[in-house]
N, C-alpha and C positions, 0 to 999 in steps of 0.2 A: 321300697318297703324297708323296715328296720327290724332287727332282731334284738331282743333284750335277753341276755343269758344271766340268770342268777346262780351264783355258785354256792355250794354248801357253807362256805365261810361267811356268806352274806354279801360278798362283793358282787357288783353288777357290771356286765360288759355290754356295750351297745355297738352295733355295726349296721352299715347299710348293706342290703342284700337284694338280689334279684330272686331267682328261683330258690326254694329251700325245701328239702325233703329229709326225712329221718327214717331209719329202719330199726326194728326191734327184734330181739332174739325170740324165736317161736317157743323156746324151752322155758325161759324165765322172764320174758317181756322186758328185759333190760335194753337200753339204748345201745346199739352196736355200730351205727353208721349215721353220719350227717353229711349231706351234700348241699352246697350252695354255690351261687354265682355272685360275682361282685359287679355291680353296675358301673358303667364307664364314668359316671358323675359322682362316684363315692366320696364321702367325707371321712367316714370311719370304716376301715376295712378289717374284717374278721379273717385272720390268717390261720389260726389253729385254736383248738379248745380240747381240754382233757375230759373225756366222758365221765370219769370217776368223780369229778368235782362238780358236775352239773346238778343243780337242784330243780331248776325250772327254765323253760324256754318260752318266750312270748314273742309273737310276730305282730308288728303294727304296720298298718298302711294308712296313707293319707286318703281320706274320703273326699271326693270332689262332688260338687253339686252340679249336675248336668242340666239343671233347669234355668241357668243364667243366660 
């Protein structure tokens, strides 16, 4: 799976990830925690990200056709 993080500046960061979870504050719904695993066969590794700079997070996965 791949994550695409768009920053408020407009910059985009891509990384290969395994499991990915986020947590939000129950008081104001702001993002307060991100957890991810890095697959063994990673090409681009996400090490850290600043919550205050994040505008959007998109997860992408490759869809395979099981009918072949």
